[in-house]
N, C-alpha and C positions, 0 to 999 in steps of 0.2 A: 815435964813435957818432953815428948820425943817426936821427931819428924821422920816419917817412914818414906823410904825411897820406892820408886816404881817397882823395882825387882822384889822388894820385900812384900809389898802389897799384893803383887802377883802371886808370890809363893803362898801367902795366906789365902787368897781367893781360890787358888787351885788346890788347896789342901796338900801342898807339897811338903815333904818331910823336912826340907830346909827351913820352913816357917817356924818350927818349934823353937829354935834358938832365939829368933827375933820376938816371938810371942812372950818368951820368958823375960827378955830384956824390957819389953814394953809393959809387962804386968804391973798394974797399979798406977800407971802413968797415963796422962792424957796423950793420946796419939793423934797426930795431925799429918796431912799430906799437903804438898804444894799444889798450886794450880797446874804446874807443868806435869806432875804425876797424874792428876786427874785427866788431863788432856791425853797423856800417853796411854792411860788405861782405856779411854773411850776410842782412841785411834785403833788400838789393838782389837777392841770389840767390834768396831765397824769393819775393819779389813779382815778380821778373823771370821766374819760371817756369823756372829753370835745371833741366836734367836731371841725372841721377845722376853722369855722367862729369864735367861741369863743376864740380859741387859738390865732387866728390872732388879735382879739381885745386886748388880754392880751399882745401880742408882741408890739402893737402900743400904 
């Protein structure tokens, strides 16, 4: 099991090149996020003016 930090989840969601390292480390392992990470992601979505489609992608 591996717990992903907000920055790592953000890299993955944005398809940032820095995500590759973390995706390799998480491969084959159960990945989790904390409730704090979830709230930070939603905070960024709200104050970033994300549209319905992108918020839906974050929710799923």
